[in-house]
N, C-alpha and C positions, 0 to 999 in steps of 0.2 A: 509129770506127763501132761501134755496139752489136752484139754477136754473141750467139748462143745455140746450144745444141746442137740439131741437127735429126736426129731418128731415131738419136741416139747418146747415150751417157752416159759420164761420168767418175766413178769411184768412189774415195773415200779411206776407209780404215778409221780412224775417228776415235772415240776413247774407247769402243772396243768396239762401235760402231754403224756399219753401212754407210750412207754418205750419198752422195747424188748429185743432180745437177741434170739434169732431163730435161724438155725442152719440145718439143712436136711440133705441126706444122701451125699456124704462126703463133702460137707461144708457148702453145698449148693442147693438152693431150693428146688422143689420138684419142677418148677417151670423154667429152670435153667438160670434164674436170676439170684445172685447171692444177696442176702439181706442181713443187715447188721442189727445190733441190739436197739438201734434207733427205730426199727420197724419199717424203715424206708429202703428202697432199692439202693444198691451200692452205687449206681451211676447217678443218683440224684445229687443235687447241689444244695449246700447251705444248711444241712441239718446239723443239730447240735451234737457235738462229739460225746459219746459215752464209752469210748475205748478204755479209759482208765477204770471205769466201773466194771466193764466186762472182764478186763484182765484181773481185777481184784477177786473176781469170782471164778477164775480159771476158765473163762470163756474166750473163744477166739473172736475178736472184733472183725467186722467186715472191712474191706480195703478202704472204703470212704471214711470209716471211723478211724482207721489207722492213720490215714492222711491228715484228718482233722486233728488227731492227737499229736501228730508231729508238729502241728502249728501252735501247740501250747494250750489247747483247750483244757478246762478244768472240769472236775466232776460236779454236776449240779446237785443242790441239796434235795432231800425228799420233801414232799409237800407238807408233811407233818412230822415233827421230830419223833423218833422212836427206835429205829434200828440201831442198837448199840448205844443208845443215849441214856436210857433210864433203867433202873433195876425193876424187874417184873415181880410183883407180889402175888398176883393171881391170874389164872388163865381160865376163861370160860369158853367151852366148846359147844357148838351146835351138835346135834346128834346125827340126823339123817344126812348122809353125804359127806360128813366130816369124821365122825367116829365109826359109823357103820355104812355098809353098801346098800342102804335101804331107800335112798332118794329115788333110784330107778324103780323100786317096787311101788313107792308112793305115786310116781308119775304114771306108771302103767295102770294102777288102780283108778286114778283120776281119768285117764284116757278111756278105760272101759266104761266108767260111770257116764261121762259126758257124751261119748260117741253113741251109746245106747239111748240116752235121753234125747240127744239132738236128732237121731234117726227117727225115733218115734214121733217127735214134734214135727219134723219135716214132712213125714208121711201124712200126719193128721192135718197140717195146714197147707200142704202143697208147696212147701218151701224148698229151696236148694239146700242140700246137706253140706255143711262145712265142718269138718271134724276138728277135734281137739288136737292141738299141736304142742310140740316141745316149747315153742315160744310162748304159747298161752300158759303153760305150766310155770315157766320162769317169771312171767310178768304178773300173773294174777293169783297164783296158788302157792308156789313154793315158799315155805317158811311161815305161812299164815295158819291160824286156827282153821279147822275144817269148814265151819259155817261161813267164816269170812272169805275163805277161798271159793266156796260155792257162789256166794253173792257177788264177789269181785268178777269171776269169770262170766257169770250170767249177765251181769251189768255190761260187760264189754260187748256182749252180743245183743244188747237191747232187750233182754228177757227179764221180766219182773214177776217173781214168784212170791207167794205168801211165805213169810218167815217160818211160821209153824212153831213147834215146840221141840225141845231136845228129846222128848219121848215119842216123837213121830216114828212110825214104822218105816223101815228102809224102802218099802214099795210106794210110799206117799210122795207125790211130786211137790214138796215144799223145800225150802232151803235146808231146813233141818233134816227132812227125810232123805234128801240127796246126800247130805253130809254123812248121815248114818249108813247109807248104802255104800258110800266110798269106804267108810271104816270097816265094814264087813268084808269088802273085797280085799282090803289091805291085810286084815287079820288072817283071812283064808290063805293068802300067799305067804305071809310070815310063818304061819304054823306048818305050812307044807314044806318050806325049804329053809327056814331059819334065817338069822341075820348074820352076815359075815362082817367082821370088823376090818378096818384098814390097819394093817400092821404098822405103818409109819405113825399113825395117830397113837396107837398103843405104846410104841417106843417112846414117843415124845411125852406122853402122860407119865410113863415110868421115870423118865429123866426128870420131869418136874417134881416127882415124889422124892427122888434122890436129893434134890436141891431144896426140899421143904417149901416148894411153891404151892400154894393152895389151888385146887382145881375144882371146877364145876362143870356140869353138863346141863344144857338147856334144850328144850324142845317144845314146839307148839302142840305136839301130839299127846293125847292121853295114853298112848301105848308106849311111851318112852321106857318105862321100867321093864316091860316085857321084851322090848328090843334089846336093851342093854344086857339083860340076863341071857337072852338067846345068843348074844355075841360074846359072852364071858367077860364083859367090860365093866360090870357094876362096881367092883372094888377099887377102880382106878380114880374115882371122883369123890371128893369130900361132900359135894352138894349136888342135888338134882332139883331143877325147877322145870315143871312140864305142864301139859295141858290140864291135868287134874288140879294143879295148884292155881293155874290161871282162872279156871272156873270157880274154885273155892274162894279165891281172894279177889276176884274181879279184875285181874290184870289184863290190860289191853294186849293184843297180838302185835307181832312185828308188822310194819317197821317201827312201831312204838317200842321204846327200849325197856319197857316195864319188866319183862322176863329177865333180861340181863342185869338190870339194876337190883332186882330181888336176889339174884344169884350172888352179886357182889356183896349185898347186905348180909346174906347168910354166911359168906366167907369172912365177914368182918373187915372187908377191904374197901377203900375208896375206889370208885370207878377209874380215876386217873391212874391208879397203880395196877390196873388189870388190863389184860389183852383179851379181845374177843376173836374167836376163830369161826368163820362162817363160809358157807358155799352159796347161800341164797342172796339175791339182790335185797330183799326185805331185811335180811339178817345183818348184812354189812351196813345198811342204812341205819338200822337200829343201834348198832355199835357206835357209829359216828354221832348220832343224835344224843346218845346217852353220855357223851363226854368221856368215853373210855380212852385210856392212854394209847392204845394201839389196836388196830383192826387188821387181821390177816384174812384175806380172801383166798379160798381154795377153788381153783378153776379146773374142774374135771370135764367140762362140757364145751370149752372153747369160747367162753364169754368173759375173758379177763378184763377187757376194757369196760364192760358194763359194771362189773364188780368194783373196779376202781372208781368209776363215775358215781356209784352209789355210796361210796364212803370207805372202801378198803384202802389202807395205807400201803400195803404190799399185796401182790397176788402171786401165788405159787401154784404149780401144777399138782403138787402133793406135799404133805407135811414132812416128807423126807428132806425137803429143802430147808427145813426150819430146825434150829437148835438153840439152846441156851448155854452160854458159857458159864464157868464156875462162879462168876460174879453176878449171875442172873440177868444178863443182858442178851438181847436177841442177836443171833447171827443168821443171816439169810444167805444161802449159797447152794451151789450144785451138790447133790449127794455124792459120796465117794463111789468110785467105780467098783465093779465086782472084784477086780484085782486088788484094790486098796483094802476093801473089806476083808479079803482073804489074808492079806499081809498083817492086818491088825489082829485077826483071830489067832 
C-alpha cells in the first residue's frame, strides 16, 4: 500500500542540504502547493532528485522528484556514514523529550521562572517587558545544567547576576537562586502529574535489549532518577549518567560531550560504536563533538533543520521511525500503518 507522510516530516542531512518529504491533506500542502522530499515546491527547477530515497521508504515523491528520477538521478549519500553501515554496540538516550514527555514541563518551569523575574525587573527599572520564549528555551536552556541555563539566558538579555552558591534559597536573585527556584517549580509539576514516557522509545529500548545492545540514559538534570521512576522506565537502561554525577565528577554540561562519554565508558563501549539519541540542539552537538558513531535527532517541535545543523545525522519526528535489524544495523523509515500493525498482531 502506498504511504505518505501526513502532517509529519522526515529529515536527512544530505550533502549539506536539509531534505525532506512533506505531503499534507491528500498529498497537497495546506497552501495548495505540493512539496517533495527535497523540501522545495514541485514547480521549482533544478533541485536534486530524492525520488529513489522516498520510494525506498514507501513515501510518494512529488512530481518534480519523479521527473528528475526519470532522468536517471541517483540517491545521494548521507553526510556521515551510519544508516545501515555499521553494527550498533550501544545506544545512549537523552531523557527529557526523548524517553519522557517532560521537556514541556521543563520549558514551562523555565517560562514561569523567567517571566516572573523579568516582570519584577522591568517594573523596578522601568524597562519594557520581553518574556521568555520557546526559542529562548531551545537556544539557551534546553539540555544544559540548570545554572548554565540560567547564566546563558540572562547573558542573552545582557543581565549580569552574581553566581551565588548551590545552597542559595530559591527566592534569592542569584544565578544559583534562580536555578534552585526553577528546580522547585519543575518538581512541583512532576509530583503533581507524574512523567509520561514515549511508548515508541520504550519499544525501541526493549528491542535493543532483545538484541543485547547496551543502553544508557543521560540527563543534565539532577531529577533524572525520579523522572524515570515516575515513567516506569528505570529497568530499561543499563547505565544512568545525570546531573548528580556531573556535580560529583565535575563533568561539563552539553554541548560538551562529557556526559555521553561517561555513559559510553560505563557501558564499556567506544563512542564510535555508540549512537546518541537527542532532541536538544546542545545534545546533538555534544554527540557530534564526542565522536559518536551516529547521532539521531528527535524533532517534536518543528526544528529539524536546526538539529541537523548542530550535528544530527538523521532527524525523525518520533522514534517509531527507528528500528534495528537482526544484525544490529539501523533502519530508518516510516512506521507501519495501523492496518499493518493489526495484520502483524
